[in-house]
N, CA, C and O atoms as a Tinker XYZ file with bonds, in Angstrom:
   528  protein
     1  N      6.847000    4.458000   26.796000    73     2
     2  CA     7.076000    5.022000   25.481000    64     1     3
     3  C      7.780000    6.369000   25.598000    63     2     4     5
     4  O      8.821000    6.566000   24.972000    81     3
     5  N      7.244000    7.293000   26.377000    73     3     6
     6  CA     7.841000    8.612000   26.534000    64     5     7
     7  C      8.593000    8.754000   27.851000    63     6     8     9
     8  O      9.180000    9.805000   28.107000    81     7
     9  N      8.588000    7.725000   28.689000    73     7    10
    10  CA     9.233000    7.749000   29.989000    64     9    11
    11  C      8.658000    8.874000   30.854000    63    10    12    13
    12  O      9.389000    9.702000   31.399000    81    11
    13  N      7.335000    8.877000   30.961000    73    11    14
    14  CA     6.647000    9.869000   31.785000    64    13    15
    15  C      6.344000    9.222000   33.133000    63    14    16    17
    16  O      5.783000    8.127000   33.186000    81    15
    17  N      6.707000    9.880000   34.200000    73    15    18
    18  CA     6.487000    9.362000   35.535000    64    17    19
    19  C      5.144000    9.788000   36.101000    63    18    20    21
    20  O      4.363000   10.493000   35.461000    81    19
    21  N      4.904000    9.337000   37.322000    73    19    22
    22  CA     3.638000    9.622000   37.996000    64    21    23
    23  C      3.440000   11.121000   38.195000    63    22    24    25
    24  O      2.355000   11.632000   37.921000    81    23
    25  N      4.463000   11.840000   38.666000    73    23    26
    26  CA     4.298000   13.260000   38.963000    64    25    27
    27  C      4.117000   14.088000   37.690000    63    26    28    29
    28  O      3.434000   15.113000   37.718000    81    27
    29  N      4.713000   13.664000   36.585000    73    27    30
    30  CA     4.494000   14.385000   35.320000    64    29    31
    31  C      3.045000   14.235000   34.863000    63    30    32    33
    32  O      2.447000   15.181000   34.350000    81    31
    33  N      2.485000   13.037000   35.053000    73    31    34
    34  CA     1.081000   12.831000   34.686000    64    33    35
    35  C      0.173000   13.680000   35.558000    63    34    36    37
    36  O     -0.806000   14.237000   35.062000    81    35
    37  N      0.469000   13.789000   36.828000    73    35    38
    38  CA    -0.334000   14.620000   37.737000    64    37    39
    39  C     -0.278000   16.081000   37.303000    63    38    40    41
    40  O     -1.309000   16.751000   37.258000    81    39
    41  N      0.910000   16.582000   36.985000    73    39    42
    42  CA     1.050000   17.982000   36.556000    64    41    43
    43  C      0.297000   18.233000   35.261000    63    42    44    45
    44  O     -0.388000   19.247000   35.132000    81    43
    45  N      0.415000   17.314000   34.290000    73    43    46
    46  CA    -0.311000   17.470000   33.021000    64    45    47
    47  C     -1.814000   17.428000   33.255000    63    46    48    49
    48  O     -2.550000   18.185000   32.622000    81    47
    49  N     -2.285000   16.569000   34.141000    73    47    50
    50  CA    -3.719000   16.479000   34.447000    64    49    51
    51  C     -4.228000   17.773000   35.071000    63    50    52    53
    52  O     -5.292000   18.265000   34.694000    81    51
    53  N     -3.492000   18.319000   36.004000    73    51    54
    54  CA    -3.915000   19.568000   36.655000    64    53    55
    55  C     -3.924000   20.712000   35.648000    63    54    56    57
    56  O     -4.855000   21.518000   35.639000    81    55
    57  N     -2.894000   20.794000   34.797000    73    55    58
    58  CA    -2.865000   21.844000   33.770000    64    57    59
    59  C     -4.016000   21.688000   32.785000    63    58    60    61
    60  O     -4.646000   22.673000   32.398000    81    59
    61  N     -4.292000   20.442000   32.379000    73    59    62
    62  CA    -5.415000   20.204000   31.474000    64    61    63
    63  C     -6.737000   20.583000   32.111000    63    62    64    65
    64  O     -7.604000   21.139000   31.438000    81    63
    65  N     -6.912000   20.297000   33.384000    73    63    66
    66  CA    -8.139000   20.654000   34.103000    64    65    67
    67  C     -8.281000   22.165000   34.186000    63    66    68    69
    68  O     -9.379000   22.693000   34.008000    81    67
    69  N     -7.177000   22.872000   34.457000    73    67    70
    70  CA    -7.237000   24.326000   34.552000    64    69    71
    71  C     -7.478000   24.985000   33.194000    63    70    72    73
    72  O     -8.238000   25.949000   33.106000    81    71
    73  N     -6.849000   24.484000   32.149000    73    71    74
    74  CA    -6.974000   25.112000   30.826000    64    73    75
    75  C     -8.307000   24.764000   30.175000    63    74    76    77
    76  O     -8.998000   25.654000   29.678000    81    75
    77  N     -8.680000   23.486000   30.170000    73    75    78
    78  CA    -9.884000   23.064000   29.467000    64    77    79
    79  C    -11.140000   23.118000   30.329000    63    78    80    81
    80  O    -12.234000   23.334000   29.809000    81    79
    81  N    -11.004000   22.934000   31.579000    73    79    82
    82  CA   -12.179000   22.916000   32.452000    64    81    83
    83  C    -12.724000   21.514000   32.585000    63    82    84    85
    84  O    -12.382000   20.633000   31.797000    81    83
    85  N    -13.570000   21.300000   33.578000    73    83    86
    86  CA   -14.081000   19.949000   33.833000    64    85    87
    87  C    -15.045000   19.451000   32.753000    63    86    88    89
    88  O    -15.237000   18.244000   32.612000    81    87
    89  N    -15.666000   20.380000   31.974000    73    87    90
    90  CA   -16.620000   19.941000   30.960000    64    89    91
    91  C    -15.916000   19.410000   29.715000    63    90    92    93
    92  O    -16.337000   18.403000   29.144000    81    91
    93  N    -14.843000   20.085000   29.292000    73    91    94
    94  CA   -14.188000   19.717000   28.034000    64    93    95
    95  C    -13.032000   18.737000   28.211000    63    94    96    97
    96  O    -12.573000   18.166000   27.222000    81    95
    97  N    -12.557000   18.526000   29.402000    73    95    98
    98  CA   -11.410000   17.643000   29.626000    64    97    99
    99  C    -11.686000   16.190000   29.224000    63    98   100   101
   100  O    -10.837000   15.595000   28.560000    81    99
   101  N    -12.833000   15.579000   29.591000    73    99   102
   102  CA   -13.081000   14.184000   29.171000    64   101   103
   103  C    -13.162000   14.026000   27.651000    63   102   104   105
   104  O    -12.700000   13.028000   27.098000    81   103
   105  N    -13.754000   15.022000   26.982000    73   103   106
   106  CA   -13.851000   14.968000   25.518000    64   105   107
   107  C    -12.459000   15.062000   24.908000    63   106   108   109
   108  O    -12.148000   14.339000   23.962000    81   107
   109  N    -11.616000   15.950000   25.444000    73   107   110
   110  CA   -10.255000   16.100000   24.932000    64   109   111
   111  C     -9.450000   14.821000   25.145000    63   110   112   113
   112  O     -8.666000   14.433000   24.279000    81   111
   113  N     -9.634000   14.170000   26.278000    73   111   114
   114  CA    -8.915000   12.924000   26.555000    64   113   115
   115  C     -9.347000   11.836000   25.582000    63   114   116   117
   116  O     -8.508000   11.103000   25.059000    81   115
   117  N    -10.656000   11.726000   25.335000    73   115   118
   118  CA   -11.147000   10.739000   24.377000    64   117   119
   119  C    -10.614000   11.011000   22.974000    63   118   120   121
   120  O    -10.222000   10.081000   22.269000    81   119
   121  N    -10.596000   12.277000   22.566000    73   119   122
   122  CA   -10.111000   12.641000   21.240000    64   121   123
   123  C     -8.634000   12.303000   21.088000    63   122   124   125
   124  O     -8.226000   11.731000   20.077000    81   123
   125  N     -7.848000   12.649000   22.072000    73   123   126
   126  CA    -6.415000   12.365000   22.010000    64   125   127
   127  C     -6.169000   10.862000   22.008000    63   126   128   129
   128  O     -5.313000   10.375000   21.270000    81   127
   129  N     -6.912000   10.124000   22.826000    73   127   130
   130  CA    -6.714000    8.668000   22.854000    64   129   131
   131  C     -7.111000    8.030000   21.527000    63   130   132   133
   132  O     -6.465000    7.075000   21.098000    81   131
   133  N     -8.163000    8.533000   20.859000    73   131   134
   134  CA    -8.533000    7.983000   19.552000    64   133   135
   135  C     -7.460000    8.293000   18.511000    63   134   136   137
   136  O     -7.186000    7.458000   17.649000    81   135
   137  N     -6.850000    9.474000   18.574000    73   135   138
   138  CA    -5.747000    9.808000   17.652000    64   137   139
   139  C     -4.577000    8.862000   17.881000    63   138   140   141
   140  O     -3.974000    8.371000   16.927000    81   139
   141  N     -4.258000    8.609000   19.136000    73   139   142
   142  CA    -3.135000    7.724000   19.450000    64   141   143
   143  C     -3.414000    6.316000   18.944000    63   142   144   145
   144  O     -2.522000    5.670000   18.394000    81   143
   145  N     -4.655000    5.826000   19.124000    73   143   146
   146  CA    -5.014000    4.495000   18.624000    64   145   147
   147  C     -4.911000    4.431000   17.108000    63   146   148   149
   148  O     -4.424000    3.440000   16.564000    81   147
   149  N     -5.363000    5.474000   16.419000    73   147   150
   150  CA    -5.289000    5.507000   14.963000    64   149   151
   151  C     -3.846000    5.495000   14.487000    63   150   152   153
   152  O     -3.505000    4.777000   13.547000    81   151
   153  N     -3.008000    6.278000   15.125000    73   151   154
   154  CA    -1.602000    6.338000   14.737000    64   153   155
   155  C     -0.913000    4.998000   15.000000    63   154   156   157
   156  O     -0.127000    4.528000   14.177000    81   155
   157  N     -1.209000    4.386000   16.150000    73   155   158
   158  CA    -0.615000    3.074000   16.454000    64   157   159
   159  C     -1.069000    2.028000   15.446000    63   158   160   161
   160  O     -0.267000    1.207000   15.002000    81   159
   161  N     -2.342000    2.049000   15.082000    73   159   162
   162  CA    -2.857000    1.099000   14.089000    64   161   163
   163  C     -2.188000    1.272000   12.735000    63   162   164   165
   164  O     -1.827000    0.292000   12.085000    81   163
   165  N     -2.024000    2.518000   12.312000    73   163   166
   166  CA    -1.357000    2.773000   11.036000    64   165   167
   167  C      0.103000    2.318000   11.082000    63   166   168   169
   168  O      0.600000    1.724000   10.125000    81   167
   169  N      0.778000    2.591000   12.178000    73   167   170
   170  CA     2.174000    2.186000   12.314000    64   169   171
   171  C      2.296000    0.664000   12.312000    63   170   172   173
   172  O      3.214000    0.121000   11.697000    81   171
   173  N      1.388000   -0.025000   12.986000    73   171   174
   174  CA     1.428000   -1.487000   13.002000    64   173   175
   175  C      1.152000   -2.076000   11.622000    63   174   176   177
   176  O      1.792000   -3.052000   11.233000    81   175
   177  N      0.209000   -1.496000   10.877000    73   175   178
   178  CA    -0.076000   -2.024000    9.537000    64   177   179
   179  C      1.105000   -1.797000    8.604000    63   178   180   181
   180  O      1.409000   -2.658000    7.780000    81   179
   181  N      1.772000   -0.659000    8.717000    73   179   182
   182  CA     2.959000   -0.408000    7.896000    64   181   183
   183  C      4.073000   -1.381000    8.270000    63   182   184   185
   184  O      4.766000   -1.904000    7.398000    81   183
   185  N      4.242000   -1.619000    9.566000    73   183   186
   186  CA     5.268000   -2.552000   10.025000    64   185   187
   187  C      4.987000   -3.961000    9.517000    63   186   188   189
   188  O      5.906000   -4.649000    9.071000    81   187
   189  N      3.733000   -4.400000    9.578000    73   187   190
   190  CA     3.378000   -5.734000    9.090000    64   189   191
   191  C      3.609000   -5.854000    7.589000    63   190   192   193
   192  O      4.118000   -6.866000    7.108000    81   191
   193  N      3.232000   -4.814000    6.857000    73   191   194
   194  CA     3.412000   -4.836000    5.406000    64   193   195
   195  C      4.899000   -4.880000    5.035000    63   194   196   197
   196  O      5.293000   -5.607000    4.123000    81   195
   197  N      5.711000   -4.108000    5.736000    73   195   198
   198  CA     7.142000   -4.120000    5.468000    64   197   199
   199  C      7.766000   -5.477000    5.790000    63   198   200   201
   200  O      8.609000   -5.966000    5.038000    81   199
   201  N      7.360000   -6.083000    6.895000    73   199   202
   202  CA     7.909000   -7.397000    7.234000    64   201   203
   203  C      7.491000   -8.436000    6.203000    63   202   204   205
   204  O      8.272000   -9.327000    5.870000    81   203
   205  N      6.266000   -8.330000    5.697000    73   203   206
   206  CA     5.802000   -9.245000    4.659000    64   205   207
   207  C      6.625000   -9.075000    3.382000    63   206   208   209
   208  O      7.030000  -10.060000    2.766000    81   207
   209  N      6.868000   -7.835000    2.992000    73   207   210
   210  CA     7.673000   -7.567000    1.799000    64   209   211
   211  C      9.108000   -8.055000    1.974000    63   210   212   213
   212  O      9.710000   -8.566000    1.030000    81   211
   213  N      9.656000   -7.898000    3.178000    73   211   214
   214  CA    11.009000   -8.388000    3.434000    64   213   215
   215  C     11.081000   -9.914000    3.339000    63   214   216   217
   216  O     12.063000  -10.459000    2.834000    81   215
   217  N     10.051000  -10.598000    3.820000    73   215   218
   218  CA    10.016000  -12.053000    3.709000    64   217   219
   219  C      9.959000  -12.489000    2.251000    63   218   220   221
   220  O     10.629000  -13.444000    1.857000    81   219
   221  N      9.161000  -11.792000    1.453000    73   219   222
   222  CA     9.078000  -12.119000    0.024000    64   221   223
   223  C     10.419000  -11.886000   -0.644000    63   222   224   225
   224  O     10.867000  -12.707000   -1.445000    81   223
   225  N     11.063000  -10.771000   -0.321000    73   223   226
   226  CA    12.377000  -10.481000   -0.892000    64   225   227
   227  C     13.403000  -11.543000   -0.495000    63   226   228   229
   228  O     14.229000  -11.952000   -1.311000    81   227
   229  N     13.346000  -11.983000    0.758000    73   227   230
   230  CA    14.256000  -13.019000    1.227000    64   229   231
   231  C     14.027000  -14.326000    0.476000    63   230   232   233
   232  O     14.983000  -15.024000    0.136000    81   231
   233  N     12.754000  -14.661000    0.215000    73   231   234
   234  CA    12.452000  -15.865000   -0.548000    64   233   235
   235  C     12.999000  -15.754000   -1.963000    63   234   236   237
   236  O     13.548000  -16.721000   -2.490000    81   235
   237  N     12.857000  -14.589000   -2.585000    73   235   238
   238  CA    13.408000  -14.374000   -3.922000    64   237   239
   239  C     14.920000  -14.540000   -3.923000    63   238   240   241
   240  O     15.479000  -15.191000   -4.805000    81   239
   241  N     15.578000  -13.951000   -2.937000    73   239   242
   242  CA    17.037000  -14.050000   -2.854000    64   241   243
   243  C     17.487000  -15.493000   -2.672000    63   242   244   245
   244  O     18.439000  -15.937000   -3.313000    81   243
   245  N     16.801000  -16.224000   -1.798000    73   243   246
   246  CA    17.146000  -17.629000   -1.590000    64   245   247
   247  C     16.942000  -18.454000   -2.851000    63   246   248   249
   248  O     17.740000  -19.342000   -3.151000    81   247
   249  N     15.889000  -18.167000   -3.582000    73   247   250
   250  CA    15.624000  -18.877000   -4.826000    64   249   251
   251  C     16.717000  -18.583000   -5.849000    63   250   252   253
   252  O     17.179000  -19.488000   -6.544000    81   251
   253  N     17.129000  -17.327000   -5.942000    73   251   254
   254  CA    18.202000  -16.968000   -6.886000    64   253   255
   255  C     19.517000  -17.620000   -6.497000    63   254   256   257
   256  O     20.263000  -18.077000   -7.363000    81   255
   257  N     19.814000  -17.668000   -5.183000    73   255   258
   258  CA    21.034000  -18.336000   -4.729000    64   257   259
   259  C     20.995000  -19.814000   -5.090000    63   258   260   261
   260  O     21.995000  -20.375000   -5.538000    81   259
   261  N     19.854000  -20.437000   -4.896000    73   259   262
   262  CA    19.720000  -21.857000   -5.219000    64   261   263
   263  C     19.891000  -22.084000   -6.717000    63   262   264   265
   264  O     20.505000  -23.070000   -7.124000    81   263
   265  N     19.360000  -21.194000   -7.533000    73   263   266
   266  CA    19.522000  -21.323000   -8.978000    64   265   267
   267  C     20.978000  -21.124000   -9.379000    63   266   268   269
   268  O     21.474000  -21.808000  -10.275000    81   267
   269  N     21.660000  -20.198000   -8.726000    73   267   270
   270  CA    23.064000  -19.943000   -9.060000    64   269   271
   271  C     23.960000  -21.108000   -8.652000    63   270   272   273
   272  O     24.918000  -21.420000   -9.360000    81   271
   273  N     23.666000  -21.757000   -7.524000    73   271   274
   274  CA    24.468000  -22.880000   -7.064000    64   273   275
   275  C     24.292000  -24.075000   -8.004000    63   274   276   277
   276  O     25.213000  -24.868000   -8.202000    81   275
   277  N     23.149000  -24.182000   -8.550000    73   275   278
   278  CA    22.881000  -25.296000   -9.455000    64   277   279
   279  C     21.964000  -26.297000   -8.795000    63   278   280   281
   280  O     22.295000  -26.882000   -7.763000    81   279
   281  N     20.812000  -26.486000   -9.400000    73   279   282
   282  CA    19.814000  -27.364000   -8.791000    64   281   283
   283  C     19.723000  -28.679000   -9.551000    63   282   284   285
   284  O     18.635000  -29.233000   -9.709000    81   283
   285  N     20.847000  -29.173000  -10.016000    73   283   286
   286  CA    20.834000  -30.409000  -10.792000    64   285   287
   287  C     20.647000  -31.647000   -9.927000    63   286   288   289
   288  O     19.938000  -32.573000  -10.322000    81   287
   289  N     21.260000  -31.677000   -8.776000    73   287   290
   290  CA    21.219000  -32.876000   -7.961000    64   289   291
   291  C     20.488000  -32.628000   -6.646000    63   290   292   293
   292  O     21.069000  -32.759000   -5.568000    81   291
   293  N     19.212000  -32.270000   -6.745000    73   291   294
   294  CA    18.396000  -32.072000   -5.552000    64   293   295
   295  C     17.274000  -33.098000   -5.556000    63   294   296   297
   296  O     16.956000  -33.692000   -6.586000    81   295
   297  N     16.691000  -33.292000   -4.405000    73   295   298
   298  CA    15.637000  -34.300000   -4.280000    64   297   299
   299  C     14.372000  -33.837000   -4.999000    63   298   300   301
   300  O     14.159000  -32.637000   -5.171000    81   299
   301  N     13.531000  -34.787000   -5.420000    73   299   302
   302  CA    12.284000  -34.433000   -6.122000    64   301   303
   303  C     11.329000  -33.602000   -5.256000    63   302   304   305
   304  O     10.627000  -32.730000   -5.768000    81   303
   305  N     11.305000  -33.873000   -3.945000    73   303   306
   306  CA    10.426000  -33.088000   -3.058000    64   305   307
   307  C     10.863000  -31.636000   -3.014000    63   306   308   309
   308  O     10.035000  -30.725000   -3.044000    81   307
   309  N     12.174000  -31.427000   -2.944000    73   307   310
   310  CA    12.694000  -30.065000   -2.921000    64   309   311
   311  C     12.443000  -29.367000   -4.253000    63   310   312   313
   312  O     12.126000  -28.178000   -4.284000    81   311
   313  N     12.582000  -30.101000   -5.343000    73   311   314
   314  CA    12.310000  -29.528000   -6.666000    64   313   315
   315  C     10.838000  -29.132000   -6.782000    63   314   316   317
   316  O     10.513000  -28.093000   -7.356000    81   315
   317  N      9.959000  -29.960000   -6.237000    73   315   318
   318  CA     8.529000  -29.655000   -6.276000    64   317   319
   319  C      8.208000  -28.396000   -5.460000    63   318   320   321
   320  O      7.408000  -27.565000   -5.890000    81   319
   321  N      8.832000  -28.257000   -4.285000    73   319   322
   322  CA     8.585000  -27.063000   -3.472000    64   321   323
   323  C      9.151000  -25.811000   -4.154000    63   322   324   325
   324  O      8.575000  -24.730000   -4.038000    81   323
   325  N     10.265000  -25.952000   -4.856000    73   323   326
   326  CA    10.828000  -24.810000   -5.583000    64   325   327
   327  C      9.893000  -24.411000   -6.721000    63   326   328   329
   328  O      9.678000  -23.222000   -6.959000    81   327
   329  N      9.339000  -25.393000   -7.423000    73   327   330
   330  CA     8.389000  -25.087000   -8.492000    64   329   331
   331  C      7.147000  -24.398000   -7.942000    63   330   332   333
   332  O      6.630000  -23.460000   -8.550000    81   331
   333  N      6.671000  -24.862000   -6.797000    73   331   334
   334  CA     5.518000  -24.231000   -6.152000    64   333   335
   335  C      5.837000  -22.794000   -5.761000    63   334   336   337
   336  O      5.007000  -21.900000   -5.924000    81   335
   337  N      7.028000  -22.579000   -5.252000    73   335   338
   338  CA     7.453000  -21.235000   -4.877000    64   337   339
   339  C      7.524000  -20.328000   -6.095000    63   338   340   341
   340  O      7.132000  -19.163000   -6.021000    81   339
   341  N      8.014000  -20.842000   -7.210000    73   339   342
   342  CA     8.058000  -20.048000   -8.445000    64   341   343
   343  C      6.660000  -19.653000   -8.895000    63   342   344   345
   344  O      6.426000  -18.508000   -9.281000    81   343
   345  N      5.739000  -20.593000   -8.845000    73   343   346
   346  CA     4.362000  -20.307000   -9.239000    64   345   347
   347  C      3.737000  -19.256000   -8.326000    63   346   348   349
   348  O      3.015000  -18.369000   -8.783000    81   347
   349  N      4.024000  -19.368000   -7.028000    73   347   350
   350  CA     3.459000  -18.417000   -6.073000    64   349   351
   351  C      4.015000  -17.015000   -6.309000    63   350   352   353
   352  O      3.267000  -16.038000   -6.263000    81   351
   353  N      5.315000  -16.907000   -6.559000    73   351   354
   354  CA     5.879000  -15.572000   -6.803000    64   353   355
   355  C      5.373000  -15.001000   -8.115000    63   354   356   357
   356  O      5.176000  -13.791000   -8.224000    81   355
   357  N      5.159000  -15.850000   -9.113000    73   355   358
   358  CA     4.622000  -15.367000  -10.378000    64   357   359
   359  C      3.191000  -14.881000  -10.199000    63   358   360   361
   360  O      2.799000  -13.873000  -10.788000    81   359
   361  N      2.406000  -15.592000   -9.387000    73   359   362
   362  CA     1.016000  -15.183000   -9.178000    64   361   363
   363  C      0.923000  -13.913000   -8.346000    63   362   364   365
   364  O     -0.030000  -13.146000   -8.489000    81   363
   365  N      1.912000  -13.682000   -7.470000    73   363   366
   366  CA     1.906000  -12.453000   -6.664000    64   365   367
   367  C      2.238000  -11.256000   -7.527000    63   366   368   369
   368  O      1.621000  -10.202000   -7.377000    81   367
   369  N      3.199000  -11.392000   -8.427000    73   367   370
   370  CA     3.616000  -10.246000   -9.241000    64   369   371
   371  C      2.697000  -10.027000  -10.432000    63   370   372   373
   372  O      2.595000   -8.899000  -10.912000    81   371
   373  N      2.030000  -11.054000  -10.925000    73   371   374
   374  CA     1.184000  -10.925000  -12.099000    64   373   375
   375  C      0.007000   -9.967000  -11.909000    63   374   376   377
   376  O     -0.215000   -9.135000  -12.789000    81   375
   377  N     -0.769000  -10.029000  -10.808000    73   375   378
   378  CA    -1.893000   -9.092000  -10.673000    64   377   379
   379  C     -1.455000   -7.639000  -10.655000    63   378   380   381
   380  O     -2.154000   -6.769000  -11.174000    81   379
   381  N     -0.289000   -7.371000  -10.054000    73   379   382
   382  CA     0.188000   -5.994000  -10.033000    64   381   383
   383  C      0.538000   -5.518000  -11.430000    63   382   384   385
   384  O      0.240000   -4.380000  -11.795000    81   383
   385  N      1.169000   -6.380000  -12.212000    73   383   386
   386  CA     1.539000   -6.004000  -13.572000    64   385   387
   387  C      0.294000   -5.805000  -14.423000    63   386   388   389
   388  O      0.217000   -4.849000  -15.194000    81   387
   389  N     -0.696000   -6.711000  -14.289000    73   387   390
   390  CA    -1.928000   -6.577000  -15.061000    64   389   391
   391  C     -2.682000   -5.310000  -14.683000    63   390   392   393
   392  O     -3.178000   -4.599000  -15.557000    81   391
   393  N     -2.773000   -5.021000  -13.385000    73   391   394
   394  CA    -3.498000   -3.827000  -12.971000    64   393   395
   395  C     -2.779000   -2.568000  -13.416000    63   394   396   397
   396  O     -3.425000   -1.574000  -13.749000    81   395
   397  N     -1.443000   -2.591000  -13.427000    73   395   398
   398  CA    -0.697000   -1.423000  -13.903000    64   397   399
   399  C     -0.930000   -1.211000  -15.394000    63   398   400   401
   400  O     -1.043000   -0.070000  -15.843000    81   399
   401  N     -1.003000   -2.297000  -16.171000    73   399   402
   402  CA    -1.292000   -2.166000  -17.599000    64   401   403
   403  C     -2.675000   -1.577000  -17.813000    63   402   404   405
   404  O     -2.857000   -0.725000  -18.683000    81   403
   405  N     -3.657000   -2.023000  -17.026000    73   403   406
   406  CA    -5.006000   -1.477000  -17.136000    64   405   407
   407  C     -5.030000    0.006000  -16.800000    63   406   408   409
   408  O     -5.687000    0.791000  -17.483000    81   407
   409  N     -4.317000    0.389000  -15.751000    73   407   410
   410  CA    -4.277000    1.798000  -15.356000    64   409   411
   411  C     -3.642000    2.639000  -16.451000    63   410   412   413
   412  O     -4.117000    3.733000  -16.758000    81   411
   413  N     -2.566000    2.128000  -17.040000    73   411   414
   414  CA    -1.892000    2.871000  -18.112000    64   413   415
   415  C     -2.796000    3.017000  -19.333000    63   414   416   417
   416  O     -2.818000    4.077000  -19.960000    81   415
   417  N     -3.540000    1.969000  -19.678000    73   415   418
   418  CA    -4.452000    2.054000  -20.809000    64   417   419
   419  C     -5.571000    3.052000  -20.542000    63   418   420   421
   420  O     -5.953000    3.805000  -21.438000    81   419
   421  N     -6.101000    3.070000  -19.322000    73   419   422
   422  CA    -7.133000    4.026000  -18.978000    64   421   423
   423  C     -6.603000    5.443000  -18.999000    63   422   424   425
   424  O     -7.297000    6.368000  -19.421000    81   423
   425  N     -5.370000    5.614000  -18.543000    73   423   426
   426  CA    -4.773000    6.944000  -18.543000    64   425   427
   427  C     -4.576000    7.436000  -19.965000    63   426   428   429
   428  O     -4.799000    8.611000  -20.255000    81   427
   429  N     -4.157000    6.539000  -20.858000    73   427   430
   430  CA    -3.994000    6.936000  -22.248000    64   429   431
   431  C     -5.329000    7.289000  -22.877000    63   430   432   433
   432  O     -5.429000    8.238000  -23.654000    81   431
   433  N     -6.360000    6.516000  -22.536000    73   431   434
   434  CA    -7.683000    6.754000  -23.119000    64   433   435
   435  C     -8.297000    8.055000  -22.622000    63   434   436   437
   436  O     -9.061000    8.695000  -23.344000    81   435
   437  N     -7.973000    8.447000  -21.410000    73   435   438
   438  CA    -8.576000    9.663000  -20.852000    64   437   439
   439  C     -7.612000   10.832000  -20.840000    63   438   440   441
   440  O     -7.871000   11.843000  -20.187000    81   439
   441  N     -6.491000   10.705000  -21.562000    73   439   442
   442  CA    -5.549000   11.830000  -21.594000    64   441   443
   443  C     -6.144000   12.963000  -22.415000    63   442   444   445
   444  O     -6.958000   12.708000  -23.303000    81   443
   445  N     -5.765000   14.203000  -22.144000    73   443   446
   446  CA    -6.318000   15.341000  -22.893000    64   445   447
   447  C     -6.070000   15.243000  -24.393000    63   446   448   449
   448  O     -6.905000   15.683000  -25.183000    81   447
   449  N     -4.928000   14.669000  -24.803000    73   447   450
   450  CA    -4.634000   14.559000  -26.225000    64   449   451
   451  C     -5.598000   13.610000  -26.915000    63   450   452   453
   452  O     -6.087000   13.897000  -28.008000    81   451
   453  N     -5.875000   12.462000  -26.267000    73   451   454
   454  CA    -6.771000   11.502000  -26.890000    64   453   455
   455  C     -8.205000   12.019000  -26.903000    63   454   456   457
   456  O     -8.944000   11.772000  -27.857000    81   455
   457  N     -8.601000   12.728000  -25.863000    73   455   458
   458  CA    -9.953000   13.303000  -25.839000    64   457   459
   459  C    -10.080000   14.361000  -26.917000    63   458   460   461
   460  O    -11.101000   14.431000  -27.601000    81   459
   461  N     -9.049000   15.189000  -27.077000    73   459   462
   462  CA    -9.078000   16.228000  -28.115000    64   461   463
   463  C     -9.117000   15.589000  -29.495000    63   462   464   465
   464  O     -9.839000   16.069000  -30.369000    81   463
   465  N     -8.358000   14.519000  -29.713000    73   463   466
   466  CA    -8.353000   13.852000  -31.010000    64   465   467
   467  C     -9.723000   13.244000  -31.305000    63   466   468   469
   468  O    -10.206000   13.335000  -32.433000    81   467
   469  N    -10.354000   12.625000  -30.302000    73   467   470
   470  CA   -11.682000   12.059000  -30.497000    64   469   471
   471  C    -12.698000   13.162000  -30.801000    63   470   472   473
   472  O    -13.571000   12.994000  -31.653000    81   471
   473  N    -12.578000   14.282000  -30.102000    73   471   474
   474  CA   -13.509000   15.389000  -30.303000    64   473   475
   475  C    -13.356000   15.961000  -31.700000    63   474   476   477
   476  O    -14.351000   16.261000  -32.359000    81   475
   477  N    -12.122000   16.118000  -32.159000    73   475   478
   478  CA   -11.885000   16.642000  -33.505000    64   477   479
   479  C    -12.419000   15.677000  -34.540000    63   478   480   481
   480  O    -13.024000   16.098000  -35.526000    81   479
   481  N    -12.204000   14.383000  -34.329000    73   479   482
   482  CA   -12.706000   13.380000  -35.264000    64   481   483
   483  C    -14.227000   13.397000  -35.300000    63   482   484   485
   484  O    -14.822000   13.338000  -36.376000    81   483
   485  N    -14.856000   13.475000  -34.144000    73   483   486
   486  CA   -16.315000   13.532000  -34.094000    64   485   487
   487  C    -16.841000   14.809000  -34.739000    63   486   488   489
   488  O    -17.866000   14.789000  -35.421000    81   487
   489  N    -16.140000   15.914000  -34.522000    73   487   490
   490  CA   -16.552000   17.178000  -35.144000    64   489   491
   491  C    -16.416000   17.102000  -36.655000    63   490   492   493
   492  O    -17.281000   17.609000  -37.369000    81   491
   493  N    -15.351000   16.482000  -37.166000    73   491   494
   494  CA   -15.187000   16.327000  -38.610000    64   493   495
   495  C    -16.302000   15.476000  -39.195000    63   494   496   497
   496  O    -16.818000   15.781000  -40.270000    81   495
   497  N    -16.679000   14.401000  -38.486000    73   495   498
   498  CA   -17.768000   13.554000  -38.951000    64   497   499
   499  C    -19.086000   14.328000  -38.978000    63   498   500   501
   500  O    -19.883000   14.171000  -39.903000    81   499
   501  N    -19.309000   15.149000  -37.980000    73   499   502
   502  CA   -20.536000   15.944000  -37.905000    64   501   503
   503  C    -20.586000   16.953000  -39.047000    63   502   504   505
   504  O    -21.647000   17.175000  -39.630000    81   503
   505  N    -19.460000   17.560000  -39.368000    73   503   506
   506  CA   -19.397000   18.536000  -40.464000    64   505   507
   507  C    -19.679000   17.832000  -41.790000    63   506   508   509
   508  O    -20.400000   18.370000  -42.630000    81   507
   509  N    -19.121000   16.638000  -41.989000    73   507   510
   510  CA   -19.369000   15.874000  -43.206000    64   509   511
   511  C    -20.836000   15.514000  -43.326000    63   510   512   513
   512  O    -21.398000   15.569000  -44.420000    81   511
   513  N    -21.468000   15.145000  -42.211000    73   511   514
   514  CA   -22.883000   14.804000  -42.250000    64   513   515
   515  C    -23.725000   16.040000  -42.530000    63   514   516   517
   516  O    -24.731000   15.945000  -43.232000    81   515
   517  N    -23.341000   17.197000  -41.998000    73   515   518
   518  CA   -24.085000   18.430000  -42.224000    64   517   519
   519  C    -23.988000   18.876000  -43.678000    63   518   520   521
   520  O    -24.936000   19.450000  -44.214000    81   519
   521  N    -22.865000   18.620000  -44.311000    73   519   522
   522  CA   -22.688000   18.981000  -45.716000    64   521   523
   523  C    -23.593000   18.165000  -46.616000    63   522   524   525
   524  O    -24.032000   18.654000  -47.657000    81   523
   525  N    -23.878000   16.938000  -46.236000    73   523   526
   526  CA   -24.731000   16.052000  -47.040000    64   525   527
   527  C    -26.145000   16.451000  -46.818000    63   526   528
   528  O    -27.053000   15.848000  -47.391000    81   527
């Protein structure tokens, strides 16, 4: 990865032993190795997610190309797989759209303007009740 040779590792080990001492060196090595594992795991998950998104995009592009060419004279099996693909892409995008709508509704309900309007309305009702 970094193209570090044997002698560079020896020099780094000796410097680490001199700077940290024999008591803290094993702990420092474990800490650094756990950071490296965490970073590698995060990088791999991002890479997997990006490749998955690229595959979905490629499927969308292929579907659009097929629609543009004209799907009038294709076999029934191919038409069935295209319909299945359409349903799958619709089901993938639908939860995101629904969850975004829910988030937007919650944001509107908890916005400072709506809270202030509710508070003013409740205060007006309380004043009317106190007058009676």
